[in-house]
N, C-alpha and C positions, 0 to 999 in steps of 0.2 A: 204585348215584354211592358212599355211604358205606361200602361195604362194599369197594369199590377200594380207596379212600382208607384206610382203617385198614388194608388189605392193605400197602400202600404203606408205610405208616409202620412198620408190624409187620418189612419188609423193610428197611431204615432201621435202624430201630433194633437189629437182629441182626448190619448190617453193622458198625454203630459197636461191635457188643460186642466179637468177632469179633476187631477191629484192636485194641483196647482202647484208644480214644479212649474211654471211659466204659464203667463194670465192670455188671455185672448187674445188683448191688442201691440199680443210684445210678437215683434216683424223679425225678429232673433230668429224666430222658429218657423216661421215659413221660406228663409232662407237657411236654415242647416238642412242637410245630404239627407237620403235614409241611412248609411254606416252613422252622421251623430245623432242622430233621433234618435237611433234602435241604440249606443251606445249610454246615451241621454236616461232613456229609457232602462235597460237594464242597470248601469250605475242608482239609480233611482230606485228599483228593488232591494239592487245590495242595501242597501243607505236603512232603509227601512223595509228590512225583513222582520220582523216577529224573532225568528229563533235567531237571529243572525246575531257574532260575537257581541256587542252592546245590550243588557238589559234581559238579556237571556235568563231563561235556566236555569241552571247547572247544576249538576251532582258533584255531591264534594266527598 
């Protein structure tokens, strides 16, 4: 089970680095818990979703 948690953490770290949310050298990223990494990833997706509240196409 610990191995699967670490795998999930690493996948989220890689996604956050690829999305330029954090830099590869950022020590803070490796110290985050799994729940914090999931929160950061969901927050990024919510704020940058193309159909989100801001800048989306809206019918008048």
